[in-house]
C-alpha positions in Angstrom: 1.2 -6.5 3.3 0.9 -9.8 1.6 3.3 -9.1 -1.3 2.7 -12.4 -3.0 -1.0 -11.7 -3.1 -0.4 -8.2 -4.5 2.0 -9.6 -7.1 -0.5 -12.2 -8.2 -3.6 -10.0 -8.2 -2.1 -6.8 -9.5 0.9 -7.7 -11.7 1.1 -4.5 -13.7 0.8 -2.3 -10.7 3.3 -4.4 -8.8 5.8 -4.2 -11.6 5.4 -0.4 -11.7 6.1 -0.3 -8.0 9.1 -2.6 -8.4 10.5 -0.3 -11.1 9.9 2.7 -8.9 12.0 1.0 -6.2 14.9 0.6 -8.6 13.8 -3.0 -9.6 14.2 -5.0 -6.4 14.5 -8.7 -6.9 12.3 -9.6 -3.9 9.8 -7.7 -1.7 8.6 -9.5 1.4 6.8 -8.6 4.6 8.7 -7.6 7.7 6.2 -6.4 10.2 4.6 -3.3 8.6 7.9 -2.2 7.2 8.9 -3.3 3.7 11.8 -5.7 3.5 13.5 -5.4 0.1 16.2 -7.7 -1.1 18.3 -6.2 -3.9 21.4 -7.6 -5.3 22.6 -9.3 -2.1 21.8 -6.1 -0.1 19.0 -6.2 2.5 17.2 -2.9 3.0 14.3 -2.1 5.3 12.3 0.9 4.3 9.3 2.5 5.9 5.8 2.1 4.4 5.9 5.8 3.7 7.4 4.9 0.3 4.0 3.4 -0.6 2.3 6.8 0.1 5.0 8.5 -2.1 4.6 6.0 -4.9 0.9 6.3 -5.1 1.0 10.1 -4.8 3.2 10.1 -8.0 0.6 7.9 -9.7 -2.2 10.4 -8.8 -3.8 8.0 -6.2 -4.0 9.9 -3.0 -4.5 8.0 0.3 -5.8 9.6 3.4 -5.8 8.0 6.8 -7.8 9.6 9.6 -8.3 8.8 13.2 -11.9 8.8 14.2 -13.3 8.9 17.7 -16.9 8.7 18.8 -20.2 7.2 17.7 -20.7 4.6 16.4 -17.3 3.2 17.4 -15.2 4.3 20.3 -12.0 4.7 18.2 -11.0 3.7 14.7 -9.0 4.6 11.6 -10.7 5.3 8.3 -9.0 5.4 4.9 -10.1 7.3 1.8 -9.1 7.0 -1.8 -11.3 9.0 -4.2 -14.8 7.6 -3.4 -13.7 4.4 -1.7 -13.3 4.2 2.1 -13.3 1.7 5.0 -12.9 1.7 8.7 -10.5 -0.4 10.8 -9.5 -0.6 14.5 -5.8 0.0 13.9 -3.8 2.3 11.7 -1.8 -0.6 10.3 -5.0 -2.4 9.2 -6.3 0.8 7.6 -3.0 1.5 5.8 -2.7 -2.1 4.5 -6.3 -2.1 3.2 -5.8 1.3 1.6 -2.6 0.2 -0.1 -4.4 -2.9 -1.4 -7.1 -0.8 -2.9 -4.6 1.6 -4.4 -2.8 -1.3 -6.1 -6.2 -2.4 -7.5 -7.0 1.1 -8.8 -3.5 1.4 -10.4 -3.9 -2.0 -12.0 -7.2 -0.9 -13.6 -5.5 2.4 -14.8 -2.6 0.5 -16.3 -4.9 -2.0 -18.0 -6.8 0.7 -19.9 
C-alpha cells in the first residue's frame, strides 16, 4: 500500500483508519504488512486489520482464487458491485483496499 497516496486521496477515510488504530503517528509500507510507528514504539501488524476495519465500516471485501479460462490463474476481488482481477493475491488485496478507502471517503463526505 502506498500510504502517502491513500492519505492524500482519501483524507477522511485515512483519518478514520488512523483513529481505529489508536491514532498512530505514522503508517508506512513494510512489504505487504503495515508498519506503524506510535509514540516511539514500532509495531508490525498483518494486513488482516484492514479487512477488520472495513468490515466494521460495512464495506466487505472478498478475495477469490480463480483458475481456468480466460486466464490460467488469478485472484479476483469484489466489493459491492466493483471487482477486478490480478495475478497475485497481494495485488488483488492492495487494489481492493484502495477501492475500499475510496468508497469510505465517499460515504464520509455525504
